[in-house]
C-alpha positions as CSV (number, residue, x, y, z in Angstrom):
1,X,45.7,-7.4,17.6
2,X,49.4,-8.4,18.0
3,X,52.0,-7.5,20.1
4,X,55.6,-7.9,22.1
5,X,57.3,-6.6,25.2
6,X,60.8,-4.7,24.6
7,X,62.3,-4.1,28.1
8,X,65.8,-3.5,29.8
9,X,66.9,-4.1,33.0
10,X,68.9,-1.0,33.8
11,X,68.5,2.3,32.6
12,X,71.8,2.5,31.1
13,X,71.5,-0.7,29.1
14,X,69.9,-1.5,25.7
15,X,66.6,-2.3,25.1
16,X,65.7,-6.2,24.7
17,X,63.0,-7.4,22.4
18,X,61.4,-10.3,24.3
19,X,60.3,-12.6,21.2
20,X,64.0,-12.7,20.1
21,X,65.1,-13.0,23.5
22,X,63.8,-16.4,24.8
23,X,62.1,-17.4,21.5
24,X,58.6,-16.5,22.3
25,X,56.0,-15.7,19.9
26,X,54.0,-12.5,20.1
27,X,51.1,-11.8,22.4
28,X,47.0,-11.3,21.4
29,X,45.0,-9.2,22.8
30,X,41.7,-10.3,23.4
31,X,38.7,-7.5,23.3
32,X,35.7,-9.5,24.6
33,X,32.4,-8.4,23.2
34,X,29.3,-10.5,25.3
35,X,27.1,-8.6,22.9
36,X,28.8,-10.7,20.2
37,X,27.2,-14.4,21.4
38,X,25.3,-15.8,19.0
39,X,22.6,-18.2,19.9
40,X,22.8,-19.2,16.3
41,X,25.3,-21.8,15.1
42,X,25.3,-20.5,11.6
43,X,27.0,-17.3,12.6
44,X,29.7,-18.8,14.4
45,X,30.4,-21.3,11.4
46,X,29.3,-19.1,8.3
47,X,30.3,-21.9,5.5
48,X,28.6,-24.5,7.9
49,X,28.2,-27.6,5.4
50,X,24.4,-27.9,4.4
51,X,24.7,-31.8,4.8
52,X,23.9,-31.3,8.5
53,X,20.8,-31.0,10.6
54,X,21.4,-28.2,13.4
55,X,19.6,-29.0,17.0
56,X,20.0,-27.0,19.9
57,X,20.0,-28.4,23.7
58,X,20.1,-27.0,27.2
59,X,23.4,-26.8,28.1
60,X,24.7,-28.5,31.5
61,X,27.5,-26.4,31.8
62,X,27.0,-22.4,32.9
63,X,27.9,-19.7,30.3
64,X,27.4,-21.9,27.1
65,X,25.4,-22.8,24.6
66,X,25.2,-26.1,23.1
67,X,24.0,-27.9,19.6
68,X,24.2,-31.0,17.9
69,X,25.1,-31.7,14.3
70,X,23.4,-34.9,12.8
71,X,23.7,-36.2,9.0
72,X,23.4,-39.9,7.8
73,X,26.3,-42.6,6.6
74,X,25.4,-45.3,4.9
75,X,25.6,-49.4,5.9
76,X,28.0,-51.6,5.6
77,X,28.0,-53.5,2.7
78,X,29.4,-57.3,2.3
79,X,31.1,-57.3,6.1
80,X,33.3,-54.3,4.7
81,X,32.6,-51.5,7.0
82,X,31.5,-48.1,4.9
83,X,33.1,-44.8,5.3
84,X,32.2,-41.2,4.5
85,X,33.7,-37.8,5.1
86,X,32.0,-34.9,5.7
87,X,32.7,-31.1,5.7
88,X,31.9,-29.2,8.0
89,X,33.3,-25.5,8.5
90,X,35.6,-23.1,9.3
91,X,35.4,-22.0,12.6
92,X,34.5,-18.2,13.2
93,X,35.7,-18.0,9.9
94,X,38.8,-17.0,10.8
95,X,40.6,-18.2,14.3
96,X,43.3,-17.0,16.6
97,X,44.5,-20.3,17.8
98,X,43.4,-24.2,18.2
99,X,44.0,-27.1,19.9
100,X,43.1,-30.7,19.8
101,X,43.2,-34.3,20.9
102,X,44.0,-36.5,18.1
103,X,44.6,-40.6,18.2
104,X,48.6,-40.9,18.6
105,X,48.5,-44.3,16.8
106,X,45.7,-47.0,17.9
107,X,45.6,-46.9,21.9
108,X,46.4,-43.2,22.8
109,X,45.7,-40.1,22.6
110,X,48.0,-36.7,22.3
111,X,47.5,-32.9,22.4
112,X,48.1,-30.7,18.7
113,X,47.8,-27.2,18.7
114,X,48.1,-24.1,16.5
115,X,47.3,-20.7,15.3
116,X,45.3,-19.3,12.9
117,X,46.3,-22.4,10.3
118,X,44.4,-25.8,11.7
119,X,46.6,-28.6,10.3
120,X,45.7,-31.8,11.7
121,X,48.3,-34.6,11.5
122,X,46.2,-37.2,13.0
123,X,42.5,-37.8,13.2
124,X,41.5,-36.0,16.3
125,X,38.5,-36.8,18.9
126,X,38.0,-33.4,20.4
127,X,39.0,-29.6,18.5
128,X,38.7,-26.5,20.0
129,X,39.1,-23.0,18.3
130,X,39.6,-19.4,20.0
131,X,38.8,-16.1,18.2
132,X,39.8,-12.4,18.9
133,X,36.7,-11.9,21.0
134,X,37.6,-14.7,23.8
135,X,35.1,-17.0,22.6
136,X,35.6,-20.5,22.2
137,X,33.9,-23.3,19.8
138,X,34.2,-26.5,20.8
139,X,33.4,-29.8,18.2
140,X,33.2,-33.4,20.0
141,X,32.7,-36.3,17.6
142,X,30.5,-39.2,19.1
143,X,31.7,-42.4,18.8
144,X,30.5,-45.3,20.2
145,X,27.0,-45.4,19.3
146,X,25.3,-47.7,16.9
147,X,28.5,-49.1,15.9
148,X,30.0,-45.9,14.7
149,X,33.8,-44.3,14.9
150,X,34.1,-40.9,13.9
151,X,37.2,-38.5,13.9
152,X,37.9,-34.6,12.9
153,X,40.5,-34.0,9.7
154,X,41.2,-30.5,8.9
155,X,41.2,-29.6,5.5
156,X,43.1,-27.7,2.7
157,X,40.6,-24.6,2.9
158,X,41.7,-24.1,7.1
159,X,38.0,-26.0,7.8
160,X,37.5,-29.0,9.6
161,X,35.7,-32.3,8.5
162,X,34.6,-35.5,9.8
163,X,35.6,-38.9,8.8
164,X,33.3,-41.6,9.5
165,X,33.2,-45.4,10.1
166,X,30.2,-47.1,10.2
167,X,30.0,-51.1,11.2
168,X,26.2,-51.9,11.1
169,X,24.6,-53.3,8.0
170,X,21.7,-50.6,8.0
171,X,22.5,-46.5,7.7
172,X,23.0,-45.1,10.8
173,X,23.2,-41.0,12.1
174,X,26.5,-38.9,12.5
175,X,26.9,-36.7,15.8
176,X,29.2,-33.9,16.0
177,X,28.6,-31.9,19.4
178,X,29.2,-28.2,19.3
179,X,29.3,-25.3,22.3
180,X,30.7,-22.3,22.2
181,X,31.3,-19.9,25.7
182,X,34.0,-17.3,26.9
183,X,35.9,-20.2,28.9
184,X,37.2,-23.1,27.2
185,X,36.7,-25.4,30.2
186,X,33.3,-24.7,30.3
187,X,32.6,-25.2,26.4
188,X,34.2,-28.7,26.6
189,X,32.5,-29.6,29.3
190,X,29.3,-28.8,27.8
191,X,29.9,-31.2,25.0
192,X,31.1,-33.8,27.4
193,X,28.3,-33.5,29.7
194,X,25.8,-34.0,26.7
195,X,28.1,-37.0,25.7
196,X,27.5,-38.8,28.6
197,X,23.6,-38.3,28.3
198,X,23.1,-39.7,24.9
199,X,25.9,-42.7,25.8
200,X,23.7,-43.6,28.8
201,X,20.0,-43.6,26.5
202,X,22.1,-46.1,24.1
203,X,23.9,-48.0,26.5
204,X,21.8,-48.9,30.0
205,X,24.0,-51.3,31.3
206,X,50.5,-47.0,45.8
207,X,52.4,-49.1,44.2
208,X,54.8,-51.0,42.3
209,X,55.3,-52.1,38.5
210,X,58.0,-54.8,36.8
211,X,58.0,-53.7,33.4
212,X,61.2,-51.5,33.0
213,X,62.2,-53.0,36.7
214,X,62.2,-56.8,35.7
215,X,62.6,-56.3,31.7
216,X,60.4,-59.6,29.9
217,X,62.4,-62.3,30.9
218,X,60.2,-62.5,34.2
219,X,60.3,-65.2,36.4
220,X,59.6,-65.4,40.0
221,X,63.1,-65.5,41.4
222,X,63.4,-62.1,39.9
223,X,60.1,-60.6,41.4
224,X,61.3,-61.9,44.7
225,X,64.6,-60.4,44.5
226,X,63.7,-57.4,43.5
227,X,61.2,-57.0,46.4
228,X,64.1,-57.6,48.9
229,X,66.1,-55.2,47.4
230,X,63.7,-52.9,47.9
231,X,62.7,-53.3,51.2
232,X,66.5,-53.4,52.4
233,X,66.3,-50.3,51.0
234,X,63.8,-49.2,53.0
235,X,61.2,-48.5,50.9
236,X,57.8,-49.6,51.7
237,X,55.4,-50.6,48.8
238,X,51.5,-51.3,49.5
239,X,50.7,-52.4,45.9
240,X,52.8,-54.5,43.5
241,X,52.0,-55.1,39.2
242,X,53.4,-58.4,37.8
243,X,53.5,-56.8,34.5
244,X,53.6,-58.8,31.1
245,X,55.4,-62.4,30.3
246,X,54.5,-64.4,33.3
247,X,51.8,-65.7,31.4
248,X,51.6,-68.9,29.2
249,X,51.9,-67.8,25.6
250,X,52.4,-69.5,22.7
251,X,55.4,-68.3,20.6
252,X,55.5,-70.9,18.1
253,X,52.3,-69.6,15.9
254,X,54.3,-68.2,13.0
255,X,51.1,-67.3,10.9
256,X,50.3,-64.6,14.0
257,X,51.8,-61.2,14.4
258,X,52.0,-61.5,18.1
259,X,51.4,-64.4,20.7
260,X,48.7,-65.6,21.9
261,X,47.7,-67.2,25.4
262,X,47.7,-70.8,26.2
263,X,46.3,-71.3,29.7
264,X,45.5,-69.2,32.7
265,X,48.1,-70.8,34.6
266,X,51.6,-69.1,34.5
267,X,54.6,-70.0,32.4
268,X,56.2,-73.3,33.8
269,X,59.6,-72.0,33.0
270,X,59.5,-68.5,35.0
271,X,57.2,-69.6,37.7
272,X,57.7,-73.6,38.4
273,X,55.2,-74.0,41.1
274,X,52.7,-71.8,39.5
275,X,51.1,-68.7,39.9
276,X,49.7,-69.1,43.4
277,X,53.1,-70.4,44.7
278,X,55.0,-67.5,43.6
279,X,52.1,-64.9,45.3
280,X,51.7,-66.9,48.4
281,X,55.9,-66.4,49.1
282,X,55.6,-62.7,48.5
283,X,52.9,-62.2,51.1
284,X,55.0,-64.6,53.1
285,X,58.2,-62.5,52.8
286,X,56.9,-59.0,52.5
287,X,54.0,-58.0,54.6
288,X,53.3,-54.8,53.9
289,X,52.1,-55.7,50.3
290,X,48.5,-55.3,50.5
291,X,47.4,-56.0,47.0
292,X,49.1,-58.0,43.8
293,X,47.8,-57.3,40.7
294,X,48.7,-59.3,37.3
295,X,48.9,-57.4,33.6
296,X,46.8,-59.4,30.6
297,X,45.5,-58.7,27.5
298,X,41.8,-58.0,26.9
299,X,41.7,-60.3,24.7
300,X,43.9,-62.7,26.7
301,X,47.7,-61.8,25.5
302,X,48.7,-59.3,22.6
303,X,47.7,-61.8,19.5
304,X,44.4,-63.0,21.6
305,X,44.7,-66.9,22.4
306,X,46.4,-69.5,21.2
307,X,44.5,-72.1,18.6
308,X,46.3,-75.0,20.0
309,X,45.9,-74.2,23.7
310,X,43.5,-75.1,26.7
311,X,41.6,-71.9,26.3
312,X,41.1,-72.4,22.5
313,X,39.6,-76.0,23.4
314,X,37.3,-74.9,26.7
315,X,35.7,-71.6,25.4
316,X,33.8,-71.2,21.5
317,X,36.6,-69.3,19.3
318,X,36.3,-67.0,16.5
319,X,38.9,-65.8,14.0
320,X,39.5,-62.2,12.9
321,X,41.5,-60.8,10.2
322,X,43.6,-57.4,11.7
323,X,43.8,-54.4,9.7
324,X,47.3,-53.3,11.0
325,X,48.9,-56.2,10.6
326,X,46.9,-58.3,7.7
327,X,47.4,-61.5,9.7
328,X,44.6,-63.5,11.7
329,X,43.9,-63.5,15.4
330,X,42.1,-66.4,17.4
331,X,39.6,-64.7,20.1
332,X,37.0,-66.4,22.3
333,X,33.7,-65.5,20.8
334,X,30.7,-63.3,21.9
335,X,29.2,-66.1,23.2
336,X,31.8,-67.4,25.6
337,X,33.6,-64.0,26.8
338,X,31.6,-63.6,30.3
339,X,32.1,-67.1,31.0
340,X,36.1,-66.6,29.9
341,X,36.6,-63.7,32.2
342,X,34.3,-65.2,35.5
343,X,37.1,-68.4,34.7
344,X,40.1,-66.4,34.4
345,X,39.4,-64.0,37.6
346,X,38.0,-67.0,39.7
347,X,41.2,-68.7,38.6
348,X,43.4,-65.4,39.9
349,X,41.8,-64.9,42.8
350,X,42.2,-68.5,43.9
351,X,45.9,-67.5,43.4
352,X,45.6,-64.9,46.1
353,X,45.8,-62.1,43.2
354,X,43.8,-59.1,44.4
355,X,43.2,-56.8,40.8
356,X,44.4,-56.9,37.3
357,X,45.9,-54.5,35.0
358,X,44.2,-55.4,31.6
359,X,46.2,-53.9,28.7
360,X,46.3,-53.7,24.7
361,X,42.4,-53.1,25.1
362,X,42.6,-50.9,21.4
363,X,43.1,-54.3,19.6
364,X,39.7,-54.1,19.0
365,X,39.9,-51.3,17.1
366,X,42.1,-53.2,14.7
367,X,39.5,-56.1,13.4
368,X,39.4,-55.7,9.9
369,X,35.5,-56.7,9.2
370,X,32.3,-54.8,9.9
371,X,30.2,-58.4,11.5
372,X,33.8,-58.8,14.3
373,X,34.0,-55.4,15.3
374,X,29.7,-55.0,15.6
375,X,29.6,-58.4,17.7
376,X,33.1,-57.9,19.8
377,X,34.1,-54.5,20.4
378,X,31.5,-53.4,22.9
379,X,30.7,-56.8,24.2
380,X,34.8,-57.0,25.4
381,X,34.3,-53.8,26.8
382,X,30.9,-54.3,28.7
383,X,31.7,-57.9,29.9
384,X,35.3,-57.2,31.3
385,X,34.0,-54.2,32.8
386,X,31.4,-56.7,34.7
387,X,33.8,-59.2,35.4
388,X,36.6,-57.1,36.9
389,X,34.0,-55.5,39.1
390,X,32.5,-58.4,40.4
391,X,36.1,-60.2,40.9
392,X,38.2,-57.4,41.9
393,X,35.9,-54.7,43.0
394,X,38.1,-51.2,42.0
395,X,41.1,-52.9,42.0
396,X,41.4,-52.7,38.2
397,X,44.0,-51.2,35.7
398,X,42.5,-49.8,32.3
399,X,45.1,-49.3,29.9
400,X,45.5,-48.5,25.9
401,X,41.9,-47.8,26.2
402,X,42.4,-44.2,24.6
403,X,40.4,-45.5,21.6
404,X,37.2,-43.8,20.8
405,X,34.8,-46.4,20.9
406,X,36.0,-47.5,24.5
407,X,36.5,-43.6,25.6
408,X,32.5,-42.9,24.8
409,X,30.9,-46.2,25.5
410,X,33.2,-47.7,28.6
411,X,34.8,-45.3,30.2
412,X,32.4,-42.0,29.8
413,X,28.8,-43.7,31.8
414,X,29.1,-43.5,35.6
415,X,27.5,-46.7,35.9
416,X,30.3,-48.4,38.1
417,X,32.8,-47.3,40.4
418,X,35.7,-45.1,38.4
419,X,38.1,-47.5,37.0
420,X,42.0,-46.5,37.3
421,X,42.7,-45.9,33.4
422,X,46.4,-45.4,31.3
423,X,46.1,-41.6,30.4
424,X,48.9,-41.3,27.6
425,X,51.4,-43.5,25.8
426,X,54.1,-45.1,28.0
427,X,57.1,-43.3,30.4
428,X,60.4,-44.2,28.1
429,X,63.5,-43.8,30.9
430,X,65.8,-44.3,28.3
431,X,64.4,-41.5,25.8
432,X,65.8,-38.3,27.0
433,X,63.4,-35.8,24.5
434,X,60.4,-37.9,26.1
435,X,60.2,-36.6,29.6
436,X,59.0,-33.4,29.3
437,X,56.7,-34.1,26.5
438,X,55.3,-37.0,28.8
439,X,54.0,-34.9,31.3
440,X,52.8,-32.2,29.0
441,X,50.5,-34.9,27.4
442,X,49.2,-35.9,30.3
443,X,48.6,-32.8,31.4
444,X,46.6,-32.1,28.3
445,X,44.8,-35.4,28.0
446,X,43.4,-34.9,30.9
447,X,41.1,-31.9,29.7
448,X,39.4,-34.1,28.2
449,X,39.6,-37.4,30.5
450,X,38.9,-35.6,33.6
451,X,35.4,-35.9,32.8
452,X,35.6,-39.8,32.2
453,X,34.8,-42.1,35.3
454,X,38.2,-43.1,35.5
455,X,41.4,-42.1,38.2
456,X,44.0,-41.2,35.7
457,X,47.5,-43.1,35.5
458,X,50.1,-40.9,34.6
459,X,52.3,-44.5,34.4
460,X,55.3,-45.5,36.2
461,X,58.7,-43.5,36.5
462,X,62.2,-44.2,37.8
463,X,63.3,-42.3,41.4
464,X,67.0,-42.7,40.2
465,X,66.8,-40.8,37.1
466,X,67.8,-37.0,35.7
467,X,63.8,-36.1,35.2
468,X,63.0,-38.1,38.4
469,X,61.9,-35.2,40.5
470,X,60.1,-33.8,37.3
471,X,58.2,-36.7,37.0
472,X,57.3,-37.2,41.0
473,X,56.0,-34.0,40.8
474,X,53.6,-34.6,38.3
475,X,52.0,-37.8,39.1
476,X,51.6,-35.8,42.7
477,X,49.7,-33.5,41.1
478,X,47.8,-35.7,38.7
479,X,45.1,-37.2,41.2
480,X,46.0,-40.6,40.0
481,X,48.4,-43.2,41.4
482,X,51.9,-43.2,42.0
483,X,53.8,-46.5,40.5
484,X,57.9,-46.9,40.0
485,X,59.7,-49.2,38.3
486,X,63.0,-48.9,39.7
487,X,65.6,-51.0,38.8
488,X,66.4,-53.3,41.4
489,X,69.2,-51.2,44.3
490,X,68.9,-48.1,42.3
491,X,66.2,-46.1,44.9
492,X,66.1,-42.8,45.6
493,X,64.7,-43.2,49.2
494,X,64.5,-39.3,50.1
495,X,62.4,-38.8,47.1
496,X,60.0,-41.6,48.0
497,X,59.6,-39.7,51.3
498,X,58.6,-36.6,49.4
499,X,56.3,-38.4,47.3
500,X,54.7,-40.9,50.1
501,X,54.0,-40.4,54.0
502,X,53.6,-42.9,56.6
503,X,50.1,-43.6,58.3
504,X,49.8,-44.0,62.6
505,X,49.4,-47.5,62.1
506,X,52.8,-47.4,59.8
507,X,51.0,-47.8,56.3
508,X,52.4,-46.1,53.6
509,X,50.0,-43.7,51.3
510,X,50.3,-41.4,48.6
511,X,48.7,-37.7,49.2
512,X,46.6,-37.5,46.5
513,X,44.3,-34.1,45.6
514,X,40.5,-34.5,45.4
515,X,40.5,-32.8,41.8
516,X,42.9,-34.1,38.8
517,X,45.6,-32.0,37.5
518,X,45.2,-30.7,33.9
519,X,46.9,-28.1,31.6
520,X,45.4,-24.8,32.7
521,X,46.1,-23.0,29.3
522,X,45.3,-26.2,26.6
523,X,46.2,-23.4,23.5
524,X,50.1,-23.0,25.0
525,X,52.6,-24.6,22.4
526,X,54.8,-27.0,23.3
527,X,57.8,-25.4,21.2
528,X,57.2,-21.6,22.8
529,X,59.2,-22.1,25.6
530,X,56.8,-20.9,28.1
531,X,55.9,-22.9,31.4
532,X,53.4,-26.0,31.7
533,X,51.0,-25.0,34.2
534,X,49.4,-27.9,35.7
535,X,46.2,-27.1,38.1
536,X,44.9,-29.2,40.9
537,X,42.6,-28.6,44.0
538,X,42.3,-30.5,47.2
539,X,38.7,-30.3,49.0
540,X,35.1,-29.2,47.9
541,X,33.4,-26.0,47.6
542,X,34.7,-23.2,49.5
543,X,37.7,-23.5,51.9
544,X,39.6,-25.7,49.4
545,X,43.1,-25.7,48.6
546,X,44.3,-25.0,45.1
547,X,47.5,-26.5,43.5
548,X,49.3,-25.6,40.7
549,X,52.9,-26.9,39.0
550,X,55.2,-25.3,36.8
551,X,57.1,-27.4,34.7
552,X,60.2,-26.2,32.4
553,X,59.2,-27.2,28.5
554,X,63.1,-26.7,27.4
555,X,66.3,-26.6,29.0
556,X,66.0,-22.9,29.2
557,X,65.1,-21.6,32.6
558,X,62.3,-19.0,32.8
559,X,59.6,-17.6,34.6
560,X,55.9,-16.7,34.8
561,X,54.1,-13.6,35.8
562,X,51.2,-15.9,37.2
563,X,47.5,-14.4,38.7
564,X,45.9,-15.5,41.7
565,X,42.6,-16.3,39.7
566,X,44.6,-18.3,37.6
567,X,44.3,-21.2,40.6
568,X,41.8,-23.6,40.2
569,X,38.6,-22.6,42.3
570,X,40.3,-19.5,44.0
571,X,37.0,-16.9,45.7
572,X,37.2,-13.5,44.4
573,X,36.1,-12.8,48.0
574,X,38.8,-14.5,50.1
575,X,42.5,-14.1,51.4
576,X,44.9,-16.2,50.2
577,X,48.8,-16.9,51.0
578,X,50.8,-18.9,48.1
579,X,54.3,-21.2,49.5
580,X,56.2,-22.7,46.9
581,X,57.4,-26.2,48.1
582,X,60.8,-26.4,47.0
583,X,61.9,-23.2,48.6
584,X,59.4,-22.8,51.4
585,X,58.8,-19.1,50.7
586,X,55.2,-17.8,51.8
587,X,54.0,-15.3,50.0
588,X,52.5,-12.0,51.9
589,X,48.7,-11.8,51.7
590,X,47.0,-11.8,48.4
591,X,43.6,-11.0,47.8
592,X,41.6,-9.4,45.1
593,X,41.4,-5.6,45.5
594,X,40.8,-4.7,41.2
595,X,40.4,-6.5,38.1
596,X,42.1,-9.9,38.0
597,X,43.7,-9.5,41.5
598,X,47.4,-9.8,42.7
599,X,50.2,-12.3,41.1
600,X,53.6,-13.7,41.8
601,X,56.5,-14.6,40.0
602,X,56.1,-19.1,39.3
603,X,59.9,-20.0,38.6
604,X,60.7,-23.6,38.5
605,X,63.8,-25.3,40.8
606,X,66.4,-26.8,39.6
607,X,64.7,-30.1,38.8
608,X,62.7,-27.9,36.4
609,X,59.5,-27.7,38.6
610,X,58.0,-25.8,41.1
611,X,54.6,-26.5,43.3
612,X,52.7,-23.3,44.0
613,X,49.3,-24.1,46.6
614,X,47.1,-20.7,47.5
615,X,45.4,-21.6,51.1
616,X,42.6,-19.4,51.8
617,X,43.1,-17.5,55.1
618,X,40.9,-17.1,58.2
619,X,40.9,-13.6,58.9
620,X,40.1,-12.4,62.6
621,X,40.2,-9.1,64.4
622,X,42.6,-8.4,66.8
623,X,41.2,-6.1,69.3
624,X,41.7,-8.4,72.5
625,X,45.4,-8.8,71.7
626,X,48.4,-6.2,72.3
627,X,47.6,-4.2,69.3
628,X,44.8,-3.5,66.6
629,X,44.5,-5.0,63.0
630,X,43.6,-8.1,61.8
631,X,45.6,-11.9,62.2
632,X,45.4,-14.2,59.4
633,X,46.1,-18.1,59.9
634,X,46.1,-21.3,57.5
635,X,46.4,-24.7,57.9
636,X,49.6,-26.0,55.5
637,X,49.4,-29.5,55.5
638,X,52.4,-31.2,55.1
639,X,54.9,-28.8,54.4
640,X,57.9,-31.9,53.7
641,X,55.9,-33.4,51.1
642,X,54.9,-32.6,47.3
643,X,51.5,-32.3,47.7
644,X,51.0,-32.1,51.5
645,X,48.2,-30.2,51.7
646,X,46.5,-33.5,50.6
647,X,46.8,-34.9,53.8
648,X,44.2,-32.6,55.3
649,X,40.8,-34.2,55.9
650,X,39.4,-31.4,57.6
651,X,40.6,-28.1,59.2
652,X,39.2,-25.5,61.5
653,X,40.3,-22.1,63.4
654,X,38.9,-20.6,65.7
655,X,39.9,-17.4,68.5
656,X,39.2,-16.9,71.7
657,X,41.3,-15.9,74.4
658,X,44.0,-17.3,71.9
659,X,43.9,-18.6,68.2
660,X,43.6,-22.2,67.9
661,X,44.5,-24.7,64.5
662,X,42.9,-27.7,64.4
663,X,43.6,-30.1,61.7
664,X,42.7,-33.8,60.9
665,X,45.6,-35.0,59.3
666,X,45.7,-39.1,57.1
667,X,49.5,-39.0,57.8
668,X,52.3,-38.0,59.6
669,X,55.2,-35.8,58.3
670,X,56.1,-31.9,59.2
671,X,52.9,-29.8,60.4
672,X,52.9,-26.3,58.7
673,X,50.7,-23.3,59.7
674,X,51.0,-19.6,58.1
675,X,49.9,-16.4,60.3
676,X,50.1,-12.8,59.3
677,X,49.2,-10.1,61.9
């Protein structure tokens, strides 16, 4: 059942259709029928292809049902991978809306969505569908196991199919995980949790960047000059990433699509005294910098290694063909990958480097031959993971690694400390139409990546920019690191003060919520003009603090009636106050008295965003006070910071002769509390 709203601002004014005034689509009435839940997948996909075998599994996510679909794919032949397309069926026969995460090129994921017609413009790794009874059906294509790559495609008959690739010289199983439930986040959790258990069985085993700020002709002098300007501007950074173009690369190899790495040492034109000398100068002149990272590609450089360089002479090399360019590339062979990384990272450690940003990991998915993909894909992913952990601990950033084999094989298992991983395509400061989409894509990608063993990195941003506050708010809510890539001398110090905080020891820290930020409604259409809502949470269990950022997706200024129950982790038995960051306004106490509880009007600021924080109130009877009734109190954390609630490490409220609020904070700032009664 569809509906729209007609309203008028006053009795004497004309009626207005909301869909015509604001360009929004019709709403849907969902008639939830719990009795309609089926334990048979054939009832949910009546036209399910007979090529699939169905198995039921115990779901680890509450209130969900889980199945797997399996079929076979033939072997690779004569070093050429085999490909197969297998029809699945039409979810619910008729669905109301759908959401998918597709491969936006080789390295990245991006969201897609629609209504009753599923039309995927790119191959998808995850698809979810909702029907008119409030049910969700989630599909996850398994990759990264047994040399299989599997992705979803839409068909002309409004069904979905699986497109698969087998690099193994033997027949392999294809698998699709399917779950259903009345809450889409639980249904997604069900398939991801089961995928993790399968991968485990098979495998067993603050900040600044230099790319946008200093450009491609990177030199020691440019780095030192930029750091000097930052310091003169009063900006203290704790982490520095020396980005692309510090390495010694072969630009003369005309047969390669991209340059290859010659040797470990930095290029002599930009770093005449070597990497170690540059790092020493940085540490000597900028004492606040605690960690220095350097960039490198997983395979050495964008084009692997140079066949004419010292690396090719020191390690066993192999020559491979690339599918994307049709050119050849030289790589360190499987037998010497571990030695290559150990030697490279030992050199970096001796040079004073603390960590690495390992980019272009998706190049593994450009290899053409089945044998090369088989021998090198998981080998590079595994051996990089081991070497980075051995030499740098958690100081490693995984980039351009959202290709299916890496997502499942390397990033899903929880067998090492979480690695920081880029969560979307790059930040493009000079592309006006990209900024809202960048935040949108990151929030929707996080619907899946929240379950990976990663700290999500939403990429750098510039503090002097039309969308600076917009990006800063999104980064604070993301639960990941905050990096800036400012042009030297162009810094917004006041914005940085709202994003970071100083400890009592003078160290600059970011205030990161405990739970990563995600899009609260994955089905919402980007072009609808509706507000993007990003939900996060700080703390654990009851007593935690819920955050919701609302972001404009167009130039039109809109508001949204928002239910308290939309905040993540809210208890229906507690009372809350909600504070808006930009205005400082605090709501009256909100409590669930009927149905879905109270609501508030969410309105972005002139910068296109607002951050709302819901604090649970501690309530006391006031019989010892001058008047009868109830007193409610909450600690708000640092109210001058975007996510100042994340400064709270512990908080306790008690009442004796007086009310005492005790909060342990991780940094300095303006402390706030709320009281009522």
